C-alpha positions as CSV (number, residue, x, y, z in Angstrom):
1,M,7.1,15.0,-27.2
2,N,9.4,16.3,-24.3
3,P,11.7,12.9,-23.5
4,Q,10.7,13.8,-20.0
5,F,6.8,12.8,-20.7
6,E,7.9,9.3,-21.9
7,T,8.9,8.4,-17.8
8,M,5.3,8.9,-17.1
9,K,3.9,5.6,-17.6
10,V,0.4,4.7,-17.6
11,S,0.5,2.6,-13.6
12,I,-0.2,-1.2,-14.3
13,F,-3.7,-1.0,-12.0
14,E,-5.0,1.6,-14.9
15,E,-3.7,-0.7,-17.5
16,M,-5.1,-3.9,-15.9
17,S,-8.4,-2.0,-14.6
18,L,-9.3,-1.0,-18.5
19,A,-7.7,-4.3,-20.0
20,A,-10.6,-5.6,-17.2
21,A,-13.3,-2.7,-18.4
22,R,-13.0,-3.6,-21.9
23,H,-12.9,-7.7,-21.8
24,G,-15.7,-7.3,-19.2
25,A,-13.5,-9.5,-17.0
26,L,-13.8,-9.8,-13.3
27,N,-11.0,-7.2,-11.6
28,L,-9.1,-9.2,-8.8
29,G,-6.3,-6.7,-10.0
30,Q,-6.8,-3.6,-8.5
31,G,-6.7,-3.6,-4.7
32,F,-10.1,-2.4,-3.7
33,P,-12.5,-4.4,-1.3
34,D,-16.5,-4.8,-1.7
35,F,-17.3,-5.6,1.7
36,G,-16.1,-4.8,4.9
37,W,-16.7,-1.1,5.7
38,P,-18.8,-0.5,9.1
39,D,-22.4,1.2,7.9
40,P,-22.5,3.3,10.7
41,L,-19.2,5.1,9.8
42,L,-21.5,5.7,6.2
43,D,-24.5,7.2,8.0
44,E,-22.3,10.0,10.1
45,A,-20.8,11.2,7.1
46,A,-23.9,11.3,5.1
47,R,-25.5,13.0,8.2
48,L,-21.9,15.7,8.3
49,V,-22.4,16.0,4.3
50,R,-25.9,17.3,5.5
51,E,-24.9,19.1,8.9
52,G,-21.3,19.6,8.9
53,S,-18.8,22.0,7.1
54,N,-18.5,21.6,3.5
55,Q,-15.8,24.4,2.9
56,Y,-12.1,24.7,3.3
57,P,-11.0,22.9,6.1
58,P,-7.1,24.0,7.9
59,S,-4.6,22.7,5.4
60,R,-2.9,20.5,7.7
61,G,-5.9,18.5,8.7
62,L,-9.1,19.0,11.0
63,P,-8.1,19.3,15.1
64,V,-10.7,16.2,15.8
65,L,-8.9,14.5,13.2
66,R,-5.6,14.8,14.3
67,E,-6.8,14.1,18.2
68,A,-8.3,11.0,17.1
69,L,-5.2,9.8,15.1
70,T,-2.9,10.4,18.5
71,A,-5.3,8.0,20.5
72,F,-6.2,5.9,17.9
73,Y,-2.2,5.0,17.7
74,A,-1.7,5.4,21.2
75,D,-4.2,2.2,21.4
76,R,-3.2,0.4,19.0
77,Q,0.3,0.5,18.5
78,G,1.8,2.2,22.1
79,L,2.8,4.9,19.8
80,T,3.5,8.8,21.3
81,L,2.4,11.1,19.3
82,T,1.0,14.4,19.2
83,P,-1.7,16.1,16.9
84,E,0.8,18.4,15.7
85,Q,2.7,15.7,14.6
86,F,0.1,15.1,12.1
87,V,-0.6,16.0,8.6
88,V,-4.0,15.0,6.6
89,T,-3.9,14.5,3.0
90,S,-5.9,13.4,0.0
91,G,-5.0,9.8,0.2
92,A,-1.8,8.1,1.1
93,T,-0.1,8.5,-2.0
94,E,-0.5,12.3,-1.8
95,A,1.5,11.8,1.9
96,I,4.2,9.9,0.3
97,A,4.2,12.7,-2.4
98,A,4.5,15.4,0.4
99,V,7.0,13.6,2.2
100,L,9.2,13.2,-0.4
101,L,8.9,16.9,-1.8
102,A,9.9,17.8,1.9
103,A,12.5,15.5,2.9
104,L,14.3,15.4,-0.8
105,E,16.4,17.8,-2.3
106,P,17.4,17.8,-5.9
107,G,20.5,15.0,-6.3
108,D,19.4,13.1,-2.9
109,G,19.3,9.4,-3.1
110,A,16.2,7.1,-1.5
111,I,16.6,3.9,-1.1
112,V,13.2,1.8,-2.5
113,I,12.9,-1.9,-1.3
114,A,11.6,-3.8,-4.6
115,P,9.1,-5.1,-5.2
116,A,7.5,-1.4,-4.4
117,Y,4.6,0.3,-4.9
118,D,4.6,2.0,-8.2
119,A,4.1,5.5,-7.2
120,Y,7.3,5.8,-5.4
121,A,9.9,5.7,-8.4
122,P,8.4,8.6,-10.2
123,L,7.2,10.7,-7.2
124,I,11.4,10.8,-6.1
125,R,12.1,11.6,-9.3
126,R,9.8,14.1,-9.6
127,A,11.2,15.4,-6.4
128,G,14.5,15.4,-7.6
129,G,15.9,12.8,-6.1
130,H,17.5,9.5,-7.6
131,V,15.9,5.9,-6.9
132,Q,18.5,3.3,-5.0
133,E,16.4,0.3,-5.2
134,V,17.1,-2.9,-3.3
135,V,15.6,-5.9,-4.8
136,L,13.9,-8.6,-2.7
137,R,13.5,-12.2,-3.7
138,P,10.9,-14.9,-2.9
139,P,9.7,-17.1,-1.8
140,T,11.1,-14.9,1.5
141,W,11.0,-11.7,0.1
142,Q,13.5,-11.0,3.2
143,V,15.5,-7.8,3.8
144,D,19.5,-8.0,4.9
145,R,22.2,-6.1,5.7
146,A,24.5,-6.4,3.0
147,S,22.0,-5.6,0.1
148,L,20.9,-2.5,1.5
149,E,24.5,-1.2,2.6
150,A,25.4,-2.4,-1.2
151,V,23.6,0.5,-2.4
152,I,23.9,4.0,-0.2
153,T,26.0,6.5,-1.0
154,P,27.5,9.8,0.7
155,A,24.0,11.5,-1.3
156,T,21.2,8.7,0.7
157,R,18.9,10.6,2.5
158,L,15.6,8.8,2.8
159,L,15.0,4.9,3.1
160,V,11.2,4.0,1.9
161,V,9.8,0.9,3.3
162,N,6.7,-0.7,3.3
163,N,4.7,-2.4,5.7
164,P,2.7,-4.8,5.7
165,H,4.3,-4.8,2.2
166,N,3.1,-4.8,-1.4
167,P,3.0,-6.5,-3.4
168,T,4.0,-9.4,-1.6
169,G,1.8,-9.9,1.4
170,R,4.7,-9.7,3.9
171,L,4.6,-8.8,7.2
172,L,8.3,-7.5,8.1
173,D,9.2,-9.4,11.2
174,A,11.0,-7.4,14.7
175,R,14.7,-8.6,13.1
176,E,14.0,-6.7,9.7
177,L,12.3,-3.6,11.4
178,Q,15.5,-3.5,13.9
179,L,18.4,-3.8,11.3
180,L,16.1,-1.3,9.2
181,A,16.1,1.2,11.9
182,D,19.8,0.4,12.6
183,V,20.9,1.1,9.3
184,A,18.5,4.1,9.3
185,R,20.9,5.3,12.3
186,E,24.2,4.1,11.3
187,H,24.2,6.2,8.0
188,D,21.9,9.3,9.3
189,L,18.7,8.3,7.1
190,L,15.4,9.6,7.3
191,I,12.8,6.6,7.1
192,L,9.2,7.0,4.9
193,S,7.3,4.0,6.6
194,D,4.3,3.5,4.7
195,E,1.9,1.3,6.9
196,V,-1.3,1.3,4.9
197,W,-2.1,-2.0,5.4
198,E,-1.4,-1.7,9.5
199,E,-5.1,-2.9,9.9
200,V,-5.0,-5.8,7.1
201,L,-3.7,-8.2,9.1
202,A,-4.4,-12.1,10.6
203,P,-6.8,-12.3,13.4
204,G,-5.1,-11.8,16.4
205,V,-1.4,-10.2,14.8
206,R,-0.5,-7.2,16.1
207,F,1.2,-4.2,14.0
208,T,4.7,-3.1,15.0
209,S,5.5,0.8,13.9
210,L,8.9,1.7,12.6
211,A,8.0,4.5,14.3
212,S,7.9,3.4,17.8
213,I,11.5,1.8,17.1
214,A,12.9,4.6,15.6
215,P,10.5,7.7,16.5
216,E,13.3,10.4,15.7
217,R,13.8,9.9,12.4
218,T,10.3,7.7,11.1
219,I,7.2,9.6,9.1
220,K,4.8,7.2,9.6
221,V,2.0,7.4,6.6
222,G,-1.5,6.3,6.6
223,S,-4.6,5.6,5.2
224,A,-7.9,5.7,6.6
225,G,-9.3,3.9,2.9
226,K,-7.3,0.9,4.0
227,I,-8.4,1.1,7.7
228,F,-11.9,1.2,6.9
229,S,-12.4,-0.4,3.2
230,L,-13.4,2.9,1.6
231,T,-10.9,3.5,-0.9
232,G,-12.7,5.9,-2.3
233,W,-12.8,8.5,0.6
234,K,-8.6,8.9,-0.2
235,V,-8.3,10.3,3.5
236,G,-4.5,9.7,4.6
237,W,-1.7,11.4,6.8
238,A,1.7,11.5,7.0
239,A,3.1,11.6,10.9
240,G,6.7,12.1,12.2
241,P,8.9,14.7,14.2
242,A,7.3,17.8,14.2
243,E,10.2,20.0,12.9
244,L,9.3,17.6,9.9
245,A,5.8,17.6,9.8
246,S,6.0,21.1,9.3
247,V,7.7,21.3,6.4
248,I,5.8,17.9,5.1
249,A,2.5,20.5,5.9
250,R,4.4,23.2,3.5
251,A,5.0,21.0,1.1
252,H,1.1,19.4,1.2
253,Q,-0.2,23.3,0.7
254,Y,0.8,23.5,-2.6
255,L,-0.7,19.9,-3.7
256,T,-4.0,19.7,-2.9
257,F,-4.2,22.2,0.5
258,A,-6.9,20.4,2.0
259,T,-9.2,17.2,2.3
260,P,-12.9,17.0,2.5
261,P,-13.7,18.1,5.9
262,H,-16.9,16.0,6.0
263,L,-14.9,13.1,5.4
264,Q,-12.2,13.8,8.0
265,A,-14.9,14.5,10.4
266,A,-16.2,11.0,9.6
267,V,-12.5,8.9,9.8
268,A,-12.1,11.0,13.4
269,F,-15.7,9.3,14.5
270,G,-14.4,6.4,13.3
271,L,-11.3,5.7,14.7
272,G,-12.8,6.5,18.1
273,H,-14.7,2.7,17.4
274,G,-11.8,0.0,17.3
275,E,-14.0,-2.9,17.3
276,W,-15.1,-2.0,14.3
277,L,-12.3,-3.2,12.5
278,D,-12.3,-7.0,14.2
279,G,-15.2,-8.0,11.8
280,P,-13.7,-7.1,8.5
281,R,-10.2,-9.2,9.7
282,H,-12.1,-12.1,10.3
283,G,-14.1,-11.6,7.0
284,F,-10.6,-11.0,5.3
285,A,-9.1,-13.5,6.5
286,R,-11.8,-16.0,5.4
287,A,-12.2,-14.3,1.7
288,R,-7.9,-15.1,1.8
289,Q,-8.4,-19.2,2.5
290,R,-11.6,-19.2,0.3
291,L,-9.3,-18.1,-2.8
292,A,-6.1,-19.7,-1.6
293,E,-7.8,-23.6,-1.2
294,G,-9.8,-22.9,-4.9
295,L,-6.8,-22.0,-6.6
296,E,-4.6,-25.0,-5.2
297,R,-7.3,-27.0,-6.2
298,A,-7.1,-25.6,-9.9
299,G,-3.6,-26.0,-9.5
300,Y,-1.8,-22.9,-8.6
301,A,1.4,-22.8,-6.0
302,L,0.8,-19.9,-3.9
303,L,3.2,-17.9,-2.2
304,P,2.2,-16.8,2.0
305,S,0.2,-14.1,2.4
306,E,0.3,-12.7,6.0
307,G,-0.9,-8.7,5.2
308,T,-2.8,-6.7,2.9
309,Y,-5.5,-7.7,0.7
310,F,-3.1,-9.9,-1.9
311,Q,-2.4,-13.4,-2.8
312,C,0.6,-13.6,-5.2
313,V,0.7,-17.0,-7.7
314,D,4.1,-18.7,-8.9
315,L,3.5,-19.3,-12.3
316,R,6.4,-21.6,-12.7
317,A,5.5,-23.5,-9.5
318,S,2.2,-23.7,-11.0
319,G,3.5,-25.5,-14.5
320,I,3.1,-22.6,-16.4
321,G,5.9,-21.0,-18.6
322,L,4.4,-17.8,-19.7
323,D,5.9,-14.7,-18.4
324,D,3.2,-12.5,-15.6
325,R,2.7,-10.2,-18.5
326,A,1.9,-12.8,-21.0
327,F,-0.1,-14.9,-18.2
328,A,-1.9,-11.5,-16.9
329,T,-2.8,-11.0,-20.9
330,L,-4.1,-13.8,-21.8
331,A,-6.3,-14.6,-18.2
332,V,-8.1,-11.2,-19.1
333,E,-8.5,-11.4,-22.8
334,Q,-9.4,-15.5,-22.8
335,A,-9.9,-16.2,-19.3
336,G,-12.4,-13.2,-17.9
337,I,-10.1,-12.4,-14.9
338,A,-7.7,-9.6,-14.4
339,V,-4.3,-9.7,-12.2
340,I,-1.6,-8.0,-11.9
341,P,1.7,-8.9,-13.0
342,L,5.0,-8.7,-10.2
343,S,7.6,-7.3,-12.7
344,P,6.6,-3.5,-13.0
345,F,7.3,-3.4,-9.7
346,T,10.9,-3.7,-9.8
347,E,12.7,-1.5,-12.1
348,G,16.2,-3.6,-12.2
349,E,15.8,-7.2,-12.4
350,P,12.5,-8.0,-11.3
351,E,10.8,-11.2,-11.0
352,R,9.0,-12.4,-14.0
353,G,7.5,-15.3,-13.0
354,L,4.6,-13.6,-10.4
355,V,1.0,-12.5,-10.6
356,R,-0.6,-10.9,-7.6
357,L,-4.9,-11.2,-7.2
358,C,-6.8,-9.5,-4.5
359,F,-8.8,-11.2,-2.2
360,A,-10.7,-8.7,-0.6
361,K,-14.0,-9.5,-2.7
362,R,-17.3,-11.3,-1.9
363,D,-17.8,-15.0,-2.5
364,E,-19.4,-15.2,-5.3
365,T,-16.7,-13.0,-6.6
366,I,-13.9,-15.4,-5.5
367,D,-15.9,-18.2,-6.8
368,G,-16.3,-16.6,-10.5
369,A,-12.1,-15.6,-10.3
370,I,-11.6,-19.4,-9.1
371,A,-13.5,-21.0,-12.0
372,A,-11.6,-18.0,-14.3
373,M,-8.1,-18.9,-13.1
374,A,-8.8,-22.3,-13.8
375,T,-9.7,-21.9,-17.2
376,A,-6.5,-19.7,-17.4
377,R,-4.2,-22.1,-16.2
378,Q,-5.4,-24.8,-18.6
379,L,-5.1,-22.1,-21.9
380,A,-1.5,-21.6,-20.4
381,L,-0.7,-24.8,-20.7
382,T,-1.4,-25.3,-24.1
383,I,1.1,-22.7,-25.2
């Protein structure tokens, strides 16, 4: 086998989802919700399948969607963008791939802040770049200047930022955002700001995009799947300076070329109804509280969760000596619950005592997960 193939590993999400299916376990590993979407949006999508276009749309995205994104971000985040700055993609991960292909030349360095979404590193390498990892540490997961500047070299071209942050659930604060912008300017770096969780926040929390602080060098990535709790739609986008957006568009045309037009038009329709997002915010906050309280009753110690669908559990502080992978294996095989170990999100020296659960679930799913996690803890304590 070609040695390069060995670097293309099965993702931890696929691994744990397959294990959940094999053992008939509840799946709180992969980050998908089972509630929270607006039903009128589904009705509109169904209508568009029958009455709208089902042929190739423009590769860059339907004008109606790019115009809706411009208005949405002006209203929600105060961003001054134009439709020409957007490239619509088949999911946010494809947007990330297109940005990396556009921004990196062979030998370029890309800073990745870990723990990190596990697609970043392999995509950087397939684009010809090399990964320069900065590792955050719990419980604060704070970004600091010294760690960033320690990895920067003359070859560094790009800074990859995820905010709100998966897998930790952190929302970067104003100091950290300004620090990232300052470092990028001082070292002439582009910023790939993966902001797919921008609307999955506690009620009343307002999101600040790096595109509002360093618009001249930030490529913002977003996801309709996360905004509307419809992860299977795979409608994403990248937005950046117009000249760079054109290069991203050229990279995108050699990936999927285009995204289903009826789903693009439906997303445009949904973006015009920002009021639809308030209910899910409250629903996810309630679900997170239900899971957190149940896990604490079962003896688990939790880390703060400010954004995303995710709650992290500190195994060591919960009295469990198993590392994260061993616990995840025990939980899915013997207790009937799939969780995600955090160590695969870091390539260097990962934390090995943390696992992540998705709380974007109905009450009965959460209650079943709490019972299963209680069983898993009791089993782990006997080892």
